[in-house]
Each structure stands twice: as C-alpha cells, then as structure tokens.
C-alpha atoms as an extended CHARMM CRD file, in Angstrom:
* protein
*
        87  EXT
         1         1  MET       CA            -15.1000000000      -14.6520000000       -0.7260000000  PROA      1               0.0000000000
         2         2  GLY       CA            -13.1040000000      -17.5790000000        0.5370000000  PROA      2               0.0000000000
         3         3  SER       CA            -13.5780000000      -19.4770000000       -2.7060000000  PROA      3               0.0000000000
         4         4  VAL       CA            -12.5680000000      -16.3850000000       -4.7220000000  PROA      4               0.0000000000
         5         5  ILE       CA             -9.3450000000      -16.1040000000       -2.7250000000  PROA      5               0.0000000000
         6         6  GLN       CA             -8.7240000000      -19.8330000000       -3.0140000000  PROA      6               0.0000000000
         7         7  GLY       CA             -9.2150000000      -19.6740000000       -6.7980000000  PROA      7               0.0000000000
         8         8  PHE       CA             -6.9500000000      -16.6210000000       -6.9860000000  PROA      8               0.0000000000
         9         9  SER       CA             -4.1870000000      -18.3990000000       -5.0750000000  PROA      9               0.0000000000
        10        10  GLU       CA             -4.5080000000      -21.4840000000       -7.2890000000  PROA      10              0.0000000000
        11        11  SER       CA             -4.2760000000      -19.4750000000      -10.5010000000  PROA      11              0.0000000000
        12        12  VAL       CA             -2.5730000000      -16.0660000000      -10.7780000000  PROA      12              0.0000000000
        13        13  GLY       CA             -1.8520000000      -15.0360000000       -7.2070000000  PROA      13              0.0000000000
        14        14  ALA       CA             -0.9410000000      -16.1790000000       -3.7430000000  PROA      14              0.0000000000
        15        15  GLU       CA             -3.0350000000      -16.4980000000       -0.6120000000  PROA      15              0.0000000000
        16        16  ASN       CA             -0.9250000000      -13.8510000000        1.1290000000  PROA      16              0.0000000000
        17        17  SER       CA             -1.4560000000      -11.3090000000       -1.6640000000  PROA      17              0.0000000000
        18        18  ALA       CA             -5.2490000000      -11.2600000000       -1.2470000000  PROA      18              0.0000000000
        19        19  TYR       CA             -6.9330000000       -8.7570000000        1.0430000000  PROA      19              0.0000000000
        20        20  VAL       CA            -10.3910000000       -7.8990000000        2.3170000000  PROA      20              0.0000000000
        21        21  ILE       CA            -10.9280000000       -4.2190000000        3.0730000000  PROA      21              0.0000000000
        22        22  PRO       CA            -13.0880000000       -4.0550000000        6.2100000000  PROA      22              0.0000000000
        23        23  TYR       CA            -16.3590000000       -2.1530000000        6.1950000000  PROA      23              0.0000000000
        24        24  PRO       CA            -18.7170000000       -1.7670000000        9.1740000000  PROA      24              0.0000000000
        25        25  HSD       CA            -21.2470000000       -4.6040000000        9.5250000000  PROA      25              0.0000000000
        26        26  TRP       CA            -20.1610000000       -6.2520000000        6.2710000000  PROA      26              0.0000000000
        27        27  VAL       CA            -18.0600000000       -9.4000000000        6.6820000000  PROA      27              0.0000000000
        28        28  ASP       CA            -15.9910000000      -11.1460000000        9.3330000000  PROA      28              0.0000000000
        29        29  THR       CA            -12.5920000000      -11.2830000000        7.6440000000  PROA      29              0.0000000000
        30        30  ARG       CA            -11.5090000000      -14.1770000000        9.8830000000  PROA      30              0.0000000000
        31        31  LEU       CA            -14.2610000000      -16.3620000000        8.4200000000  PROA      31              0.0000000000
        32        32  VAL       CA            -12.9930000000      -15.5510000000        4.9400000000  PROA      32              0.0000000000
        33        33  GLY       CA             -9.7220000000      -17.2310000000        5.9130000000  PROA      33              0.0000000000
        34        34  ILE       CA            -11.5240000000      -20.3330000000        7.1120000000  PROA      34              0.0000000000
        35        35  ASN       CA            -13.5080000000      -20.5300000000        3.8670000000  PROA      35              0.0000000000
        36        36  ALA       CA            -10.3340000000      -19.9630000000        1.8260000000  PROA      36              0.0000000000
        37        37  GLY       CA             -8.7550000000      -23.0090000000        3.4610000000  PROA      37              0.0000000000
        38        38  GLN       CA             -6.5180000000      -20.8540000000        5.6650000000  PROA      38              0.0000000000
        39        39  PRO       CA             -7.9100000000      -21.2290000000        9.2010000000  PROA      39              0.0000000000
        40        40  GLY       CA             -6.4050000000      -18.6890000000       11.5330000000  PROA      40              0.0000000000
        41        41  LYS       CA             -5.6470000000      -16.1780000000        8.7470000000  PROA      41              0.0000000000
        42        42  ASP       CA             -7.3900000000      -12.8260000000        8.9220000000  PROA      42              0.0000000000
        43        43  TYR       CA             -7.5150000000      -11.2820000000        5.4430000000  PROA      43              0.0000000000
        44        44  ALA       CA             -8.2990000000       -7.7650000000        6.7190000000  PROA      44              0.0000000000
        45        45  LEU       CA             -6.2970000000       -4.8570000000        5.3500000000  PROA      45              0.0000000000
        46        46  PRO       CA             -7.5800000000       -1.4760000000        6.5390000000  PROA      46              0.0000000000
        47        47  ARG       CA             -8.1300000000        1.0550000000        3.7570000000  PROA      47              0.0000000000
        48        48  GLU       CA             -5.4210000000        3.3390000000        5.1270000000  PROA      48              0.0000000000
        49        49  HSD       CA             -2.8660000000        0.5120000000        4.6840000000  PROA      49              0.0000000000
        50        50  ILE       CA             -3.5320000000       -0.1770000000        0.9970000000  PROA      50              0.0000000000
        51        51  GLU       CA             -0.4940000000        1.8240000000       -0.0480000000  PROA      51              0.0000000000
        52        52  SER       CA              1.7270000000       -0.3400000000        2.1870000000  PROA      52              0.0000000000
        53        53  VAL       CA              1.2900000000       -3.2880000000       -0.2050000000  PROA      53              0.0000000000
        54        54  SER       CA              1.5250000000       -1.2500000000       -3.4110000000  PROA      54              0.0000000000
        55        55  GLN       CA              5.1880000000       -2.1070000000       -4.0380000000  PROA      55              0.0000000000
        56        56  ASP       CA              4.6550000000       -5.8280000000       -3.4830000000  PROA      56              0.0000000000
        57        57  GLY       CA              5.3250000000       -6.6980000000       -7.1370000000  PROA      57              0.0000000000
        58        58  ARG       CA              2.9390000000       -9.6450000000       -7.1240000000  PROA      58              0.0000000000
        59        59  THR       CA             -0.5770000000       -9.8100000000       -8.4790000000  PROA      59              0.0000000000
        60        60  LEU       CA             -2.8580000000       -8.4760000000       -5.7460000000  PROA      60              0.0000000000
        61        61  LEU       CA             -6.5190000000       -9.1360000000       -5.0220000000  PROA      61              0.0000000000
        62        62  PHE       CA             -8.6420000000       -6.6750000000       -3.0530000000  PROA      62              0.0000000000
        63        63  LEU       CA            -12.1610000000       -7.5620000000       -1.9900000000  PROA      63              0.0000000000
        64        64  TYR       CA            -14.2970000000       -4.7320000000       -0.6820000000  PROA      64              0.0000000000
        65        65  LYS       CA            -17.9430000000       -3.8430000000       -0.2910000000  PROA      65              0.0000000000
        66        66  PRO       CA            -19.2160000000       -2.6940000000       -3.7070000000  PROA      66              0.0000000000
        67        67  THR       CA            -20.7980000000        0.4450000000       -2.2500000000  PROA      67              0.0000000000
        68        68  ASP       CA            -17.5830000000        1.4920000000       -0.4650000000  PROA      68              0.0000000000
        69        69  GLN       CA            -16.6600000000        4.4460000000       -2.6560000000  PROA      69              0.0000000000
        70        70  GLU       CA            -13.8490000000        5.5730000000       -0.3310000000  PROA      70              0.0000000000
        71        71  THR       CA            -12.0020000000        2.2970000000       -0.8310000000  PROA      71              0.0000000000
        72        72  ALA       CA            -12.6080000000        2.4300000000       -4.6000000000  PROA      72              0.0000000000
        73        73  ALA       CA            -11.1350000000        5.9340000000       -4.6650000000  PROA      73              0.0000000000
        74        74  GLU       CA             -8.1280000000        4.8750000000       -2.5740000000  PROA      74              0.0000000000
        75        75  LEU       CA             -7.4390000000        1.8890000000       -4.8210000000  PROA      75              0.0000000000
        76        76  HSD       CA             -7.6220000000        4.0990000000       -7.8900000000  PROA      76              0.0000000000
        77        77  SER       CA             -5.3060000000        6.6410000000       -6.2440000000  PROA      77              0.0000000000
        78        78  VAL       CA             -2.6860000000        4.0480000000       -5.2660000000  PROA      78              0.0000000000
        79        79  PHE       CA             -3.0840000000        1.9670000000       -8.4460000000  PROA      79              0.0000000000
        80        80  PRO       CA             -4.0170000000        4.3830000000      -11.2810000000  PROA      80              0.0000000000
        81        81  GLN       CA             -4.0340000000        1.5150000000      -13.7940000000  PROA      81              0.0000000000
        82        82  TRP       CA             -6.4800000000       -0.4030000000      -11.5670000000  PROA      82              0.0000000000
        83        83  GLU       CA             -9.5560000000       -1.8590000000      -13.1660000000  PROA      83              0.0000000000
        84        84  ARG       CA            -12.5060000000       -2.8560000000      -11.0220000000  PROA      84              0.0000000000
        85        85  LYS       CA            -13.9360000000       -6.2760000000      -11.7580000000  PROA      85              0.0000000000
        86        86  ALA       CA            -17.0430000000       -7.6040000000      -10.0910000000  PROA      86              0.0000000000
        87        87  VAL       CA            -16.9640000000      -11.2170000000       -8.9650000000  PROA      87              0.0000000000
C-alpha cells in the first residue's frame, strides 16, 4: 500500500490526496505512511468522511479492503463516474 501511494504521488497525484479507508482487523494505516515514505502520516479516512474530500479537484486515490462493499457503494454514490481498479 505504501508503494502504491508513493507511486501515485510520483505520477498523477499527491501524497495528501491518497486515503486508506479503515476496516476492522485489516491494516494499520499509520504503517502505510511509513512505507509510503511519510513517517508520522496516518492515511486513514473513515468511510463517512469520503464526501468531505469529493470537491478537492485533484486526482484522488482510495485504498480499501476489496470485500468492503459498503465503502465501494459509498465511493460510487459520491463519485458516480468512479471506476474501481485493482492494484
């Protein structure tokens, strides 16, 4: 996850426009920051806050557990043009 965010920030996005949607017993979002080269950054964005970044205007990256259908539905609701891509 850290390397995906790092690649994203080096290509089409920025490190502060990447988010990890927490899911119980899945990933420690603080470690993602360490592995992305951003020690001290917690990439967590709770599902209920997805809409708060929807008007950002930048390219956004959301990482979430593939089986988390509630987050997939929320992303599709907030971003109707959204296309899921597995990495």
